[in-house]
N, C-alpha and C positions, 0 to 999 in steps of 0.2 A: 468215368473215371473215378467217380463218385458211388459208383455201385455198392453196395455191402453185400458181401457174401456169408452168409448166416449158417451154421453149423448146426445138421438136425443130430435128435437125440439118438439115430441108428448109426453106432461106429463097431467097425468089426478089426479084426486083429488078425494075421495068420501067422505061423513060423515056420519054418523048412527049412532044412540044413541044405547047405549050398556047398558046392565044390570050392574046395580052397579057402572054406570060412566056417569059423563052428559054429556059428548059426545066425539066420537074419530074418528080422520080424518085418512085418510088410502091413503097414498099418493102411487101412484104408476107412476113410471118414467118407460118409455120403455129407455132400453137400445141397443147401437147398437155398433158392432166391426166398425173398422177404414174402412172396408170398406161398410158399411151401412146396414149389414145385421143383424138384430135382436139375441142379445145372451141372452137375460132373460128378467126378469122384477123387480123391483126393490120396497119393501113394506117398509116403514118406518113409524110408527104410536105414533100420541101423543093423549092420556088420559086426558079427563079434568074431575075431580071429583067432586062433587056436593061441596067440601069444598074450590074449587078455587084450590087446588092444580094439580099438573101434572105430567102423569106419561108417559115417554118416553122410546120408546123401542131402545134397543141398538142389533145391529143386526151381527157385527162381533165378534168373537173368541177372547176374553180377555189374551192375555200372558202376562202382564206385561207392553205392549208397551202403554198402559192406552187408549186404543180406546174405551173402555166403557165408559169413561168421557169424551174425546173428541167428536167423532158425536152428541151425544144427545148437547152438547156445541153449536153446529153447529145449530140445531132445535131450542134450548133453545133461541137462540141470537135473531133468524128471527120471534119467536115467539113471542117475547121481553114479556116473564117471568121472574121474580128474579131464579137466581139461586136455593134460598133456598126452591122456592116452589115445584123445581124438584126431581122425585123420578127416579131412573133407572130400568128398568126391563129387561134381558137377553132374545131374540127371541129364536124360534127355529130355526132346522137349516131348510133353504126350501127355492132354491134358485129359485123356481118357483113364491111364493110369496115376498121375500125379495131380489132377486137377489143374486148378487155375494158376497159369503161369505167367507171371509177366512183372516189369516192373513200372511202375507208373501209378500217378496219385496220392504214394507216400501209405498204400495199403497192404505193403506186406505184413506189419507191425499187426495190425486190427483182425486182420482176417487170419493170422496163424498163429495168435499168440496163444490160445487155448490148443488147436488140434496139434501141432508141433510138443507142445508139453504133456498133451495125452495121449502121444505118439509113443513116447519115453517113459511116462509113466506104466503104460499099459506092457510095455518089454520090461519092467522092471519087476512088473507084478508075478509075471511069469517065471522067470526066473526064479524069485523068490518062492513062489508057489510049489518048484523042482526043487530048491532046497528043502522044502518045509516035509515034503514026502518022502524024501532020503532020508532024513533026521530023526522023522516022525516028531517034529514039533509043528505048533500052532504059526502059521504066517507071519502071524501078529508079534510072537516070539524074536522073529530075526530083524536085523537093520542092516544096511548096505550102505557103502564108501567105498569111493576108488574102483568100482568096478568086483566088488569084494561084496558077498553076503558071511553075515557071521550071527552064530547064535552066543550071544556072551553068557548063558549060564551056563554051557558044556565047553565052549571057549573052540568049538569047531569052526572053522571058518572054507569056504571054497570060493574062487574065481568064478565072475562070469563065462567063463571058456571050459569051466570043468562042468556047468551045470546046463549046457548051451543043449547038447542031443537030450538030457530029458525033459528040458524047458522045452521043445518042440513039440512033444507031445499033451502038454497042457491047453486045456480047453480055455481061449483065450477070451478075454474079461471084456464085459460091456464098458464103453470110455464114461458113459455119465455114472459108472459105479465105483473107478479107480480115481481114488485119492491125490489131490495133487499136494505137492509141500506147500507149509505156510510162509510166507515170505521171509520170516526171520531164520528158515531152514538155508535160503537161497546162497550159494558159493559159486554161483557161475554169473546168476542172471545177476545186472547190477555192480559188476567187477571189468573194470577197462579190458581189453581184448585187442591184440594187436589181429590186422586183415591179413584170414589165413594164406593170403595169395602175395602178401608186400612180402617177404625175401625175394619169390620170384621175379616179382616185377622188379628189386631196387638190381637183379641181375640179370638181368634183360631177357629172361625164360622166355619162350613163346606159348603164351596162355589166350593170345588177340585173336579174333576174327584174320587179322591181317595177317596174321603168324604161321596161319595153315602150311601145311606144307604135306603133300600127298607127292607117291612115286605117278612120276610119269604126267605129271602136273602142267596143264597150259594155261596162259593168261590174258585176258582181258581186257581192253581198255574200251570206254564208252564213246562216241561223238553222238550226243542228244542234243535234238533242236535247240536255239538257245533262245526260242520264246513259248512259255510255258502255252502248252496246245497248240502247237502249228503242228506238223504230220511232214513227213520224206513225198516229195513229190516226185523227183527221180534222183538216181546217183549211180555214180561211176567210180567202182572200186577197184579200176584194171591197175592203176600206179599202186597202190596202197598192197595188193595179191603179189603184187611184185617184189615186193621187199623180203630178203632173205629171213627166213625165219617163220614170217606169219602162213597162216595155218589156213583160213577163213574169217570171211566178212559178213557178219549174220543182221539182217534187218530186224529188229524187235520192237515190240508195246513197253516203254518205260513204267506202265499203269496209271498213269495220267490221263489218257487218252481214250476214248472208247474204244474196248476189244475189236479188233481186226484190224486197225491201222495200227503204223508204224510210224514213230518217232525217235526213232535212236538205231546206232550202227554199231555191233560191236566187231573188233577189230580183235581177232585171237591169233596170238602167237606164242614161241616158245621161252618168251620173257615180256613181261610187263613194259619195259622198258624199248622193245620193237614194238611192240602192237599200238604204244603212243607215240612212238614217231610214225606210225606209218599212220595212222589216223590222221595227219597234217595235211600227207597226199589224198585222202579222200576228196572225192567234189559230190558236194550234195546240193541240190535246189533244195528247198522250203518253201510250202504252203504257211505266210504268215499273214495272209492280209488282214485276216478277223481279228488278229492279234494286236496289232500294231497300233493301235488309239491306248495302247493300255501306259500311264506313264504318273511318277510320283507326283509332279504340276497337275498333271489332271486329277487326282486324287485330291489334291489341299484343296483345288480352288472349288471342287462338288462338295466338299465337306463343309466350305465356310457357306455355300449357297447354303449347303442343307440346313444349317446352325439358326440363319436367319429365317426361317421357315419352322411349321410345324414337322413334330414326330409321324415318321410313318406308321408306326402302330406303339403301343403301350408293352412295357416289362412289368412294369405295375402301377396302379393306379389305387392311391387309399386316401381317406379323407378329401379336402376340398384344397387343393394347393392354393388355386391361385387367389382365394378366399383368406389364407391362413398369410398368403405374402404379402397382401393388401393391407392387414390388421399387424405388420410385422413392425416395430418400431426399429428394426435397422432393416437392410437386407444387404447380401454379398453377393457378387457375380462375378465370376471367373470362365474362362476356356481354358481346356489343357488339350494337351495330344502327346502323341508318342506313334514313333516308326512301326515298319515290317521290322522284324528280325531276323535272324539267321541262326541256326544252332551252333553252328561252327565247331563240332566236335573234335578234339586232336587227332583220335583215330577217323578218317575218312570212309565213307560210308565204303563196302566191300561184303563179298559172301562167296563161298565156296561150294560149287555143287557138282555132282555125280551121275549119269542118267545110265543105267544098265538095268537092262533087261525089263523096262516098264517100271522099275521103281527109280525114284530121285530120292537121294541123301544130300542133304545139306549140312553146311559147315556155316551156324549162321551166327552173328552179332547180332541179335535182335531182343527188342525189349517185349515182343507183342506174337510169339512164336505159333500161338493158336490161330491170329489172323492171317497170322504168313502162310501158314500154312492153308486156310483155307484159298487165300489169294494164287496162291503159287495153283493149287488144284483145280481152281476156276479155270484160270490163264491155257494153263495148260490140258484142261479136260482129263485129268485123271483123278483119282477114289484119293481123296485126302489120307486114307490109312496107307498107301503107296510111300509116302513119305516117311523119312528117317530124319531128323531135327537134331543134330549137334549143337549144344548152346557153346558157343565160347563167351569168353571176357569181354567186355566192349569197354574200346577206349572213347568213353563219355558219351551220352544218350542224350540227357536230357531233355526227353519228350518224340529227338530226331528218329531214333530207330524203336518209337511206337507203329510208324510207317512202315510198309514191307516191299517197296519198293525195289529193294535191291537182290530181295530176294526171290521177285517175281522176272527181275533182270537174269539173274543168273541160270534161272529153272529155263531161260527158254534158249540160251546158250549152251547149256550143258545136253537138253533134247536135241540141238542140232550135231553135237560132238559127241554120242552116245561112246560109252567106255574110256572116256578121260576125264578128271577132273578138270575144271577150270575155275579159277579165282578171279573175279572180276574186283577190281580195285578205281574208285573213283581220284582222281587228280582231286589237288585241294580247290581250282576252281570248279571243276564239277559239284565239288559238296557244296560251296558257297551258292552257287547259280543256279544249282538244280534243289533247292531245299522245300520242305514243307514249312510256310515262315509263320512266326507269329506276327496275329495281325494287326495292322493301324489301326488306329481310332483315335476320334475327336471328341471331346464334350463340352457341351453348354453349358454351367452349373447358377443356381442362384439359391442362396438362402435367406430365411427370414426368423429374427431375433426378436420375441418378446422383451418386456421392461426388465428382467431379470436374468437375460443372456441366453435362456435358454433357445433351443431351436425346435421353432412351430411349424416349419415348413420346408421342404426342401426338393426341389426339382434338376433334371438331368436328362439334356436331349444327348445321346447317345449314334453318333455317327462311325460307323463300320462297314463290313465289306457281308455282302448275304446278296439273295432274292427276297424277294416282298414278303415281310412276314416271316423270312429265318436268316439267322445269319448263317456263314460259313464258319466251319467247324475251326474252335479255337476263340471265336469271335463272339462269344455268350456273355452276357450279361445276364447277372442272378438277380432274383427281386427282393435278397437278402442282406444286399451291402449296405455294410453297416454306416449308419445309425435307421436305414430304412423299415426295422421292426420296432421300432421305438418311437421315432418323429411319428405327431398325427396325421400329417398332411404330406405327404410324398406324389410325387409324378416322375417316375421314369421312361421316356419314352425313347422310341432306337427310328434312324431311319439308314437305308442299306444302298450302298455303293456298288457297280459292279468290278470286280477284278480277273484276270486270268491266270492269278497265281496260284499256287497249291498251297494251303493253309495250314498247321497245325500245332499240336501242343509245345510250351517251352516251358522248362522248371518253373512250376506252379504256375500252371494254367490260369489265364484272365485276372489273374490275384496279381501278377509281376504288374500288371498294366494298373488295373483298377485302386490295389492302395497308393501309388503313385496318385492320381487323381483323387482323391477323397481325402488321403490323410494329409494332401496338400494342401489342399479345400479347405479342409477342416481347420486347419492352422493358419486361413488367413477368416475363417469366421471366430475362432478364438481369439485372437487381434481384435475383432472388431466386437467380442462380448468382454474385452478387459481381461481377460486371463491367458493362461497357455494351454497346449494344445491338452496334455494329461489331465489338468482339469477339466477342462470341457469334456472329455470321453467319460470320465468317472462321473462328471455329475449329468450325461447324457445317460450313463447306463441304467441310473437308478437303483432299487434294489437288487440285490443278490437273487435272480433265477434262472430258469431254461426258460428262453422264446419258446413260441410254438414251433412245430416241425412243421417247412415248408419244402416239398417235392422230399427228393433223397436226399436234401444237402444235410449236411450235419448240423445237430441244433447247438446254437449259442447261448451259451453259458456266461451270462454276466458277471457272479461269480468269480470265476476262473480269468474271465479278462481282467476285470478288479485288481486282483490278484498278482497278475504280472505285471500291469502298468504302476500299481504302485510298490514293486520289489525292483522296478529298473529304476524306481527314480529315486529309490533308497541304494541302488547299486552304483549309480553314476553318480550320487550324489546333486541330483538335478534341482536347481533351487528355483525354475520358472521365470530369472530375471532376462527380459530382452532389451540390449543394449538401446540408446535413443541418440545412436550417430553411429557411424560408419566406423568399425575395429577391426576389418579384415578376419577377426576369430568370433567363431560363432557355433551352437550346439543345437543340435534340432531331434526331434523326438517323432518316432513311428508307431502304431500299432496296427496289427492284424489278424483275425483269425480266418486259417485257412486249411484245408487237409488236416481238419480236425485239431489244429496246434494254435495254441496261444503265443503268439509271440508281442512282445514291446521292445525297440529298440534305440539306441541314443546313439549320435554320432557328433563328433568332436570336427569340426573340418576350419580350414583356414583358407583365406583366399585371396591371392597379391593385387596389387594395384593393375597387374597387366593380366588377371582376369582369371589365373592359374588356380585351381583346386587342388589341393590336399588334403586327403582326408586323415587326420591324426590320432583318434580311437572308433572303435564302436564296442557299445557295451549292447549284448543280449542276453534275455531273458524268458523263457520259454516253458511252455506248458505243455507235455505231451503225454500228461497221464502217470498214473501211480508206479511205473517204474521206467527207470531209463536204463533199456537192457546190459547194452556196450556203452558205458559212458565216454571212453575214448572218443570212439566211430561217431556220437552224437556229437560231441565239440567238434571235429573235423568238421564233419555236416554241416554244421550252422555256422563254421566259419569257411566254409565254401562255399555256402547259400550268399552270405554276407559280401565274400568277393564275385560273385558271380552278379549278383544285384546292382554293386560300386560300378563292376564294367558296363552294366547296360546304362548308367548313369552317367558318366564321365569320360569313359574312356573314346566315345565314338563310336558305339555301335548303332547302325542304319543299314537297313537295305533300300537301293532306290532304284528308279525303275526307269526307261526310254526307250521308246517304240517299243514295248512289249518285253523285253529281254531285261536283266537284273544288271546293273551296273560292275557291282564288287564282287572281287574274283579271289581275294588272298587276304591275308590278316593285312598286311597295309591299308586296305580299304573296309575292312571289319576286322577292326584291333581286337585281341583279347589284354588281357590286365595281365601288365606286369609284375616283379618285385617291386621297381621303385615306384611303382602308383597304386599299390597297394597298402591299405592300415599296417603300420608298426604293431598293432595289437588289435585283436578281438576278443574280450573277454565275454566268454560265456559262462551262464547258470542257470540251471535248470530249479522250479520250482515243480511239487508233487502236487497231486489231487487223487482222491477217491472213485477213480474214472480208469478202463483199461487203456493200458499204453497203445499209443498213436503212433504214426512215422515222425520224420525227423529229414527227411529228403528235399522235400519242397518249401514247407511253410515259416521257415525262419529267413527265407529269402524279401518276399513283397517290404515289408516294416522297410527294409535299409534305404530305401529309395526316396521315400516322400521325408523320413531324416534326415537326409542328408540336402536333397531342395528345401529342408525348415530351416537347416543349419545356415545353408547358403544365404538365404534370407536374414537372418538373424547377425549372421558378420557382414553383412554389405547392403541392405534395405531392399535387393534384388529380387521382386517375386520369380521364379523362372518356372516356367507351366508347360515345357517342350522338353520332352526327352530326346537324346543325349544335353544334359544340362549345360549353358555355356554363359558364361556370365561377362559383362563388361567392363573395359577397363575402367579402373577409379582415376 
């Protein structure tokens, strides 16, 4: 998710007349990996209609992060049309035509900031060239605005639509030669724009995968092994098949067990409700023996035992931690932990498939359609090129739909019923009990301070899930975890537990857990040093500089970190005072750098004498580069991130396991944040820096969790080191 897709110097633009449109510009940008090897092609298109309206293709999946609006804004800006002229169309999923298409890692902005602008600028240059030829003037004598080309000296003007036929014959310019607008000329970038789908969503229009409706469609419900990695021993489907409206029962592979094995039964019927009712009549014997011993209680016992010993492997070893701690004036030690989490998207997993004449068409709410294409093709043994994937809007992803199990499942069902579209839908229980969970983790930390209160040594024994020397997906810990690159003596070690659960990325992967652990622990360290947390961080940062690159992780800029911390203190009027007695009212601070974004946050919280936690207000300050492309959406993304983080912290979200199976199965056991629990105000402010803009979907989430934990400590004197946060009655 941290891969940096770079744009090569070779860019191509071709124009062609299309039926029903004045002109369509097909922009092809050769992409290269960091080593210069080609990784694919990106095609963005602009269609100019005879009425001078413009249709812009949105290539990336829309999961509520606003990319369906933001990417076309970049094209429209450089094309020099009014936003009111623009209509947006979602493209198909096809990386050979459109290049990388994914929603994850807050990568849409940094990957597409220049390519999309260049697409618009190159199309505009061709229109200007066509007008210059017609009027016998130089291109630099012409100006554009609002979809018009104008020649001030003669008073002539022409619409883009009228110039389109001539522009089709203009040789395409090289992208690196096309000038882009100066920032001062922006009329769309940096202005608040409502999401293009918002009116349709408010009307309840069918946009989402679960809304897909096709002629002659049938519906599928799944009975999946309740224990991960378990498979079907035998089954009796006679009673289910006897239900009126049931068409078939299809054994399938859910995508998590080895190919060739079956761990789910798809009941296909003329309605989903009928399929779901018939599902209860299935008689299935599961092979569960090898998976029954996995449980939350067992994990916790094993983790405590591991923390008492030495780590199995090193993540980072720098300097001499033992000597640093031995020579420290003060040491601080603590243990922190957090649970497995589900994604709990409001739209449960679903997908529609039609298998016809060896071609499979999918309507998929997918964050990673390229990966889904590959997995489906591998499962069915067909060519990836034989798949057509329509991207539907996604009713919540948070990383869950980076996994493609629902695409793999419906593909098998559709192949069993060729010629009929099949829509498969998970029930809420299916969705929560068959997720790809954020892994749990346990940390044993110790820090050493010198006489001036500076951190001279830091160690962490991280216990999580994996095989020897390798964590499971989303259980990684970075060697750059702050303040590892600055403190002279560091040892981060890891030990691994086994699990049968499938794991996956959750919004702000790894950062959502690590921020809680490290920023809460640093608040303890700050207390020992006699300062508040922002002061400790600022002192630790030292001079403004760019820290060395480690792997492919974004480089850490201490100056940018300092700027957001200082601005957060001003924004929230932070005074750094800690009450010396229980007051029930507290203020906490958190800072984190993730997904190339720098965020500092302050939480005001009240804790009642019965232990109830109420978040009163949150202040958010972020640096996501030189431009906030759509300020309205960026503010909403930051506010949504805060609400997500607070839900993880105090609403009671956790996944428990007994006898190999997940216990929770609905929102009563895995609650979401409700309006009455959300803070009345989340105030957001962005600071700019002279760096290319980066994403906003994830980096605002991590700091709010430790900021709340630290606020609870300030309010009560209780140091909470486990998520979800639970306070004792006073």
